[in-house]
N, C-alpha and C positions, 0 to 999 in steps of 0.2 A: 504495499500498501504504499503512494506515494505520502508526502506531506500534506499537502494541499487536498487531498482524500482523507488524511488523517483529520485534519483540523474541520472538514465537512459534516466527519460524524460527532466530534465531540462537542463543536459551536463554540462559541468566544464567551472570556471570562468578561465580566459587564463592572467597571469601576465606577463610581461614586465618590467624586474627590467634594467634600462637602459638610459644613456643619451647621445648614441650614435646618434645624428639628422639625419644621411644618413640611418642607418636602420629604423628610426623610419618611415623617408621620404617614404623608399623603400615597408614599409609592412602596416603602419599604415590604408591608405584609401583602399586599396584590403582586409587586412580582415574584416574592415568594410562593405563592400560591400557583401564579402561573410559570412557575420552573424554571425560570431565569437564574443561571450562575450569577448572584451578583454579590460584590462585595463593598461597604459604604466604608472611606478612607477620611477620615481626620484632619491628616497632618501631608501636606506636598511633599514633604523632605523624604519619605519613602516612596515615592510615587515612579520615579524613575526606577528605581531598583524594582517595582513589581512588573512595569512594562519591558524592563529588559528580558527578564524572566517569562513574561507572555505578550511576547511584542506581536500577538494578533488578538489584540483585545480592544474592545471598546472602554471609551473611556468620558465621562460628564462630569465636566468642574463647573461648579458655583463660583465664580471670581470676589466673591463679596464677602471674604475674610485671609488674615493671618497677610496676603502680598496685597501691594495696591492692584488697580484695574490694569496701569502698565506692568507690574511683576506678573500679571497672570497671563496677559498677552505675549510679554517675554517669554514666560514658560512654555505656552504654547509653540510658539513659534521655534525655538529649539526643539518640540518634538516634530513639529512640521520638516524642519530642515536636514534633522539625522537621518544618516543611514540605519541606523539601530531601531530607531521606531516609526521607518517607514510603514511599518502593516496596522500603525495603532490608528484608531480612528477615533479622531476627538469631537467633541459637541458642549456646549455651554448651555446650561440652564441656569437663569441670572434671578436677582430680587431687586436690584437696586441701580444697574447700570439707565442713563440717559442715553437718550437719541443719540448724543454726537458720540459717546462712548461704543453704543452699539455699532453704530456705522464704522467706527475704528477697527472693531473687530471684527465684523464681516468683511472690511476690505482688505483687509491686512494678513487674515489666516486662513487655513483650510480646515474648515470645520465638517466633516465627514458625517457627523453623527448631528449634525443641527446646531439650531440656536432656539430658543425657547424661553418665556418667562413666566416664574411662580408667581407672578401677580394676578395672573389670570384666573382661571377656574383650576380648582386642584385636578378634576377631570380631566380638562385638556389636557395640562400637563403630560399626566399619567399614559393617556392617548397616544400625544406626541412619542414620547419612550418608547411606547409599546410599538409604533408605526415604524418608527426609527430601527429597534432591534431585529425587528422582522424582516425591515428591508437591507441590513447587516447580515442577514443568516446568525443572529446570535446563537439559537439553537441547534445549528446543523441539523443532523439527522437524529439529534438524541432529544427526546422528549421529557426524560427526567433526570432531574441533578442527584447524583448517586455520591454518597461519601464510605471511603474503605476503614473500614471500623477494626483491619489488623492491628493497629497500633492502641487501641482502645481496650483493655482486658477487662473492663466494668462491663460491656457489651454483649447482653445473652440473652436465649428466650429460654423459657420455661414454662413445664405444664404438669397437669398431676394426671396420671390414669389409675384409678384404684386409689393405692396406697401408694404407687411409685410413683418420684418425680424424676423427671425427664429434663434436663440444663444442657446446652448446645450453646456455641460461641456463635454468633454474628460476624460473618467477614465483611458484607457490605448494606447497606440499605437506602433505599428510595421512599420517596412518598408511595409507593406501588407495591412494594415488595421486599425482601432480602435474600440474601444467600448464607446458608447456614452449614457451620462445619460439622463435618459427620463422621468421625471416626470408626473406623471398620466394626469396633465392639457395640457401636449405636445402633446400626442401622437398623437393626428391626424395630427402631424407636418409630421407625418412617415408612420402612419398607411395607408395602399396599395401603396405603393412607393416600386417600382423597384430602382431607383435611384435617386441619387441629383446632377445635373449638376451646376457647376460653383459656387460651394463653396468655401470659406477658412478657413483654419483650424490657429489657432494662437499657437506658442511655444515660449516661451522665448520672445515674444515681436515681434515674426516676423510672419508676413501674408502669408502663403501659399497656391494658389489657388489648387485646389484638385477637384477631382468630384468622386463619389462614388457609388458601387453597394449595396444596401442594401440585407442584407442575412439574418437576423431574428431579431426579438424584442422577448425577452426574459421577463417574467413578475418576478418580486420582490418582498419583502413583501408590500413595500410602492411605488413602482416606476417601472420602467421597464428600461431594458439596450439594444439597441439597436447595432448589431454587423453589421459591415462596410466593406469593400474591397476597395481600392482605383484599381479603372480601370486600364485596361492593357494599355493605353496610356498615363498614369502618366508620366512626364518628370523626366531626370537622376537629375536636378537639385534641383526638390522638394526634389525627395525620398534621396540625399544627405544630406539637410538639416533635413528630419527624421531620417536620422540613425543619425546624429550627436546631434540630442535634445536626444535620446535615448543613446547615448553612455556616453553624459555627465551628463543626470539624473543618470543613475546607477552605474558613477564613486561618485556622491555625494553621492550617498545611502550607499555606501561601507565605505566611509571616516566617515558617520557618525555613522556605527556601532563601530568607535574606537575612536572616537573623544576625548572621556578623559581617554584615556589610554597611559601610558609612552612609552616615544620612547624606543626603544633596544639602550642599551650604553656600549654594550660590548665592549671590545678592541680584535674584532679578529686578527687585526694583531698580539699584542702579546700572544695570545691566543696557550697554549700547551697541545698536547692531550701526555695521558699517553700510550706508546707501549702495546699494548696486550701483555698478559702473551704468551710466548710459549706454544705450544701445549706439555701436558708430555709426557716422554718419553714412548714408549710403554715397558712392561714389559718383562723381560728377562724369556723366556720358558726355563727349565730344559730339556736338552734332553732325549730323551725316552730311558726308561729303557732297558737293552740289553738284548735280548730274548735268554733263554737257548735252545741249541741245543738239540733236541730229540736225546737220545741215542737208 
């Protein structure tokens, strides 16, 4: 599989660089429910580290805090002009820009993820963001965001059958189902079962009641993996807890990738870009030679 095909399958990470609480409140839970892989970043100093790790990302910036508007414009311009970030699609969601500042942003920057005001109705902002994400193929072929649980020793599923308790490790999870580690000695717990009723999954020490449809059991080298889907009657509260766990796990994972990197200390407020040289004057063409009239 080529790199581009892989991106089409996995979709793109969506970063919101903002401290604007009304915006976060208006869009975060809705975008989680709509299964976009998104991250809210409150400090621009880690942004370039993240984008260098994930250079095919979409990045919405609210230029209303930390830096001046000039500073934000300079930061975005460095993203536009750096080959390292050529795959990043940048957009602006603003609250305080005046018309002349809007014109400066729109005229001087490449904003492939658009430009929107959060002074408008909140629903309109959400619609703008969703339209933009879909246009930029944020989801790819993946419809559900999934978290790997292998590093989380506390993630488990358990259920009772008579006086016997079955307890197994969760390998990964999304809002539609889980993959369960199934040691050979435990295969009998799921063999010939189509469902598990009245189970509980443990995520971050939270116990979430759940019922599952068993879809398949896959043999591995020394064990098995059971693939199970949550039943259609799973409640919204349970799914919200699962989506929050997935989001928190992914957020932790991406920050682990940049844990030891120095933060961005560039003084964007004072940065001065050299004006591009004017295009060369076209060479003056010599007038055509006069033709001698035939005698």
